[in-house]
BALOBA-1460 file (C-alpha; in Angstrom, 3 decimals):
// residues 136
<rec num="1" residu="m" x="-3.846" y="57.703" z="72.927"/>
<rec num="2" residu="a" x="-7.593" y="58.011" z="72.584"/>
<rec num="3" residu="r" x="-9.730" y="54.947" z="73.222"/>
<rec num="4" residu="w" x="-10.714" y="54.705" z="69.546"/>
<rec num="5" residu="g" x="-7.034" y="54.944" z="68.581"/>
<rec num="6" residu="k" x="-6.233" y="51.826" z="70.599"/>
<rec num="7" residu="k" x="-9.095" y="50.002" z="68.904"/>
<rec num="8" residu="l" x="-7.831" y="51.032" z="65.463"/>
<rec num="9" residu="l" x="-4.297" y="49.899" z="66.289"/>
<rec num="10" residu="l" x="-5.638" y="46.591" z="67.601"/>
<rec num="11" residu="a" x="-7.675" y="46.141" z="64.418"/>
<rec num="12" residu="a" x="-4.625" y="46.854" z="62.269"/>
<rec num="13" residu="a" x="-2.512" y="44.431" z="64.333"/>
<rec num="14" residu="t" x="-5.209" y="41.791" z="64.010"/>
<rec num="15" residu="l" x="-5.193" y="42.304" z="60.242"/>
<rec num="16" residu="l" x="-1.436" y="41.835" z="60.258"/>
<rec num="17" residu="l" x="-1.402" y="38.769" z="62.479"/>
<rec num="18" residu="g" x="-4.473" y="37.141" z="60.976"/>
<rec num="19" residu="v" x="-3.107" y="36.826" z="57.447"/>
<rec num="20" residu="s" x="0.028" y="34.892" z="56.589"/>
<rec num="21" residu="g" x="2.847" y="37.063" z="55.316"/>
<rec num="22" residu="a" x="4.821" y="36.697" z="52.131"/>
<rec num="23" residu="v" x="8.559" y="37.156" z="51.974"/>
<rec num="24" residu="a" x="9.454" y="40.328" z="50.061"/>
<rec num="25" residu="e" x="12.760" y="39.024" z="48.730"/>
<rec num="26" residu="d" x="14.748" y="35.812" z="48.735"/>
<rec num="27" residu="a" x="17.829" y="37.566" z="50.174"/>
<rec num="28" residu="q" x="18.847" y="36.398" z="53.635"/>
<rec num="29" residu="v" x="18.833" y="38.945" z="56.462"/>
<rec num="30" residu="d" x="22.213" y="38.686" z="58.182"/>
<rec num="31" residu="t" x="22.722" y="42.073" z="59.893"/>
<rec num="32" residu="i" x="20.671" y="44.746" z="61.630"/>
<rec num="33" residu="k" x="21.197" y="46.952" z="58.580"/>
<rec num="34" residu="d" x="19.700" y="44.148" z="56.450"/>
<rec num="35" residu="v" x="16.569" y="44.136" z="58.675"/>
<rec num="36" residu="f" x="15.919" y="47.796" z="57.909"/>
<rec num="37" residu="q" x="16.749" y="47.422" z="54.200"/>
<rec num="38" residu="h" x="14.424" y="44.431" z="53.921"/>
<rec num="39" residu="l" x="11.575" y="46.328" z="55.591"/>
<rec num="40" residu="r" x="12.180" y="49.322" z="53.321"/>
<rec num="41" residu="t" x="11.447" y="47.122" z="50.285"/>
<rec num="42" residu="c" x="7.985" y="46.394" z="51.711"/>
<rec num="43" residu="w" x="6.982" y="49.988" z="52.538"/>
<rec num="44" residu="k" x="4.196" y="51.502" z="50.464"/>
<rec num="45" residu="p" x="2.845" y="54.729" z="51.980"/>
<rec num="46" residu="p" x="-0.818" y="55.532" z="51.441"/>
<rec num="47" residu="p" x="-1.544" y="57.564" z="48.303"/>
<rec num="48" residu="a" x="-1.690" y="61.339" z="48.802"/>
<rec num="49" residu="a" x="-5.416" y="61.248" z="47.984"/>
<rec num="50" residu="k" x="-6.002" y="59.113" z="51.120"/>
<rec num="51" residu="a" x="-3.653" y="60.743" z="53.642"/>
<rec num="52" residu="r" x="-1.150" y="63.550" z="54.013"/>
<rec num="53" residu="p" x="2.477" y="62.404" z="54.378"/>
<rec num="54" residu="i" x="3.555" y="61.826" z="57.965"/>
<rec num="55" residu="d" x="6.363" y="60.121" z="59.867"/>
<rec num="56" residu="i" x="5.513" y="57.049" z="61.919"/>
<rec num="57" residu="t" x="7.604" y="54.674" z="64.034"/>
<rec num="58" residu="v" x="6.681" y="51.120" z="65.020"/>
<rec num="59" residu="v" x="8.398" y="48.934" z="67.596"/>
<rec num="60" residu="v" x="8.360" y="45.267" z="66.640"/>
<rec num="61" residu="s" x="10.139" y="42.076" z="67.716"/>
<rec num="62" residu="f" x="10.675" y="38.852" z="65.821"/>
<rec num="63" residu="n" x="11.116" y="35.243" z="66.866"/>
<rec num="64" residu="r" x="13.904" y="33.006" z="65.538"/>
<rec num="65" residu="s" x="11.729" y="32.002" z="62.577"/>
<rec num="66" residu="g" x="11.362" y="35.652" z="61.546"/>
<rec num="67" residu="n" x="7.696" y="35.917" z="62.495"/>
<rec num="68" residu="i" x="6.402" y="38.855" z="64.528"/>
<rec num="69" residu="l" x="6.577" y="38.244" z="68.247"/>
<rec num="70" residu="g" x="3.694" y="39.788" z="70.183"/>
<rec num="71" residu="h" x="2.002" y="42.896" z="68.816"/>
<rec num="72" residu="p" x="3.729" y="45.732" z="66.939"/>
<rec num="73" residu="r" x="3.396" y="49.043" z="68.783"/>
<rec num="74" residu="i" x="3.241" y="52.503" z="67.256"/>
<rec num="75" residu="s" x="5.632" y="54.662" z="69.287"/>
<rec num="76" residu="y" x="5.568" y="57.886" z="67.249"/>
<rec num="77" residu="e" x="3.335" y="59.694" z="64.773"/>
<rec num="78" residu="s" x="3.744" y="63.221" z="63.447"/>
<rec num="79" residu="a" x="1.985" y="65.646" z="65.791"/>
<rec num="80" residu="e" x="0.109" y="67.429" z="62.995"/>
<rec num="81" residu="a" x="-1.405" y="64.203" z="61.620"/>
<rec num="82" residu="s" x="-5.186" y="64.005" z="61.466"/>
<rec num="83" residu="d" x="-7.075" y="60.955" z="62.735"/>
<rec num="84" residu="n" x="-7.471" y="59.778" z="59.138"/>
<rec num="85" residu="d" x="-3.735" y="60.225" z="58.423"/>
<rec num="86" residu="r" x="-2.879" y="58.165" z="61.509"/>
<rec num="87" residu="l" x="-5.265" y="55.379" z="60.562"/>
<rec num="88" residu="q" x="-4.077" y="55.190" z="56.947"/>
<rec num="89" residu="y" x="-0.409" y="55.111" z="57.981"/>
<rec num="90" residu="r" x="-0.981" y="52.542" z="60.725"/>
<rec num="91" residu="i" x="-2.612" y="50.281" z="58.179"/>
<rec num="92" residu="a" x="0.260" y="50.867" z="55.706"/>
<rec num="93" residu="v" x="2.835" y="49.990" z="58.404"/>
<rec num="94" residu="m" x="1.008" y="46.775" z="59.300"/>
<rec num="95" residu="e" x="0.752" y="45.850" z="55.618"/>
<rec num="96" residu="a" x="4.501" y="46.460" z="55.185"/>
<rec num="97" residu="l" x="5.246" y="44.173" z="58.128"/>
<rec num="98" residu="q" x="2.869" y="41.596" z="56.699"/>
<rec num="99" residu="r" x="4.625" y="41.680" z="53.322"/>
<rec num="100" residu="c" x="8.056" y="41.309" z="54.946"/>
<rec num="101" residu="t" x="7.387" y="38.482" z="57.357"/>
<rec num="102" residu="p" x="8.555" y="35.993" z="58.087"/>
<rec num="103" residu="m" x="11.885" y="37.807" z="58.054"/>
<rec num="104" residu="p" x="14.399" y="35.560" z="56.208"/>
<rec num="105" residu="f" x="17.021" y="35.520" z="58.964"/>
<rec num="106" residu="t" x="20.270" y="33.615" z="58.632"/>
<rec num="107" residu="d" x="20.864" y="31.207" z="61.531"/>
<rec num="108" residu="a" x="23.268" y="33.638" z="63.203"/>
<rec num="109" residu="m" x="20.906" y="36.608" z="62.839"/>
<rec num="110" residu="a" x="17.919" y="34.560" z="64.033"/>
<rec num="111" residu="g" x="19.676" y="33.958" z="67.333"/>
<rec num="112" residu="a" x="20.793" y="37.568" z="67.664"/>
<rec num="113" residu="a" x="17.455" y="39.167" z="66.743"/>
<rec num="114" residu="a" x="15.012" y="36.856" z="68.510"/>
<rec num="115" residu="g" x="13.006" y="38.816" z="71.065"/>
<rec num="116" residu="r" x="14.887" y="42.071" z="70.561"/>
<rec num="117" residu="p" x="12.763" y="45.165" z="69.841"/>
<rec num="118" residu="f" x="13.393" y="47.069" z="66.610"/>
<rec num="119" residu="a" x="12.162" y="50.669" z="66.292"/>
<rec num="120" residu="i" x="11.423" y="51.090" z="62.596"/>
<rec num="121" residu="q" x="10.879" y="54.598" z="61.224"/>
<rec num="122" residu="f" x="8.715" y="55.019" z="58.157"/>
<rec num="123" residu="r" x="9.214" y="58.482" z="56.727"/>
<rec num="124" residu="s" x="6.990" y="59.853" z="54.018"/>
<rec num="125" residu="r" x="7.930" y="63.517" z="54.178"/>
<rec num="126" residu="k" x="10.928" y="65.000" z="52.410"/>
<rec num="127" residu="t" x="12.137" y="66.652" z="55.598"/>
<rec num="128" residu="s" x="10.898" y="66.464" z="59.144"/>
<rec num="129" residu="p" x="9.836" y="69.661" z="60.879"/>
<rec num="130" residu="p" x="12.269" y="71.038" z="63.455"/>
<rec num="131" residu="t" x="11.694" y="69.563" z="66.902"/>
<rec num="132" residu="q" x="11.351" y="71.495" z="70.143"/>
<rec num="133" residu="e" x="14.025" y="69.308" z="71.690"/>
<rec num="134" residu="r" x="17.157" y="70.997" z="72.960"/>
<rec num="135" residu="r" x="20.341" y="69.164" z="73.725"/>
<rec num="136" residu="a" x="22.783" y="70.143" z="76.417"/>
């Protein structure tokens, strides 16, 4: 990742961590599936006028209280994305996490999820392009 890219990600993470989050729904998160459904309710991709649709994946962990543990890390962005697309989508991901935290874990889920990394995919394209990956 380019030096400026790390600075942009750090700025987006600081934005996320510096402002208190609001819970998206009152529903309790009791399963891993619920974690992803809850985050989906908070996702708002950038408008098409600001960025072309891309796929992006963030790795994030939560503490028992449902707050973000450490710093979220972008682990994937569509290869064809421009610098502007990447920036706009990184900001949108951090805003989605901000809207969804603290995660309203049940007591059982809080113990199970605490410290575990979740790789969350945010897809904005109808279909992903074919990959070059080949499986044996």
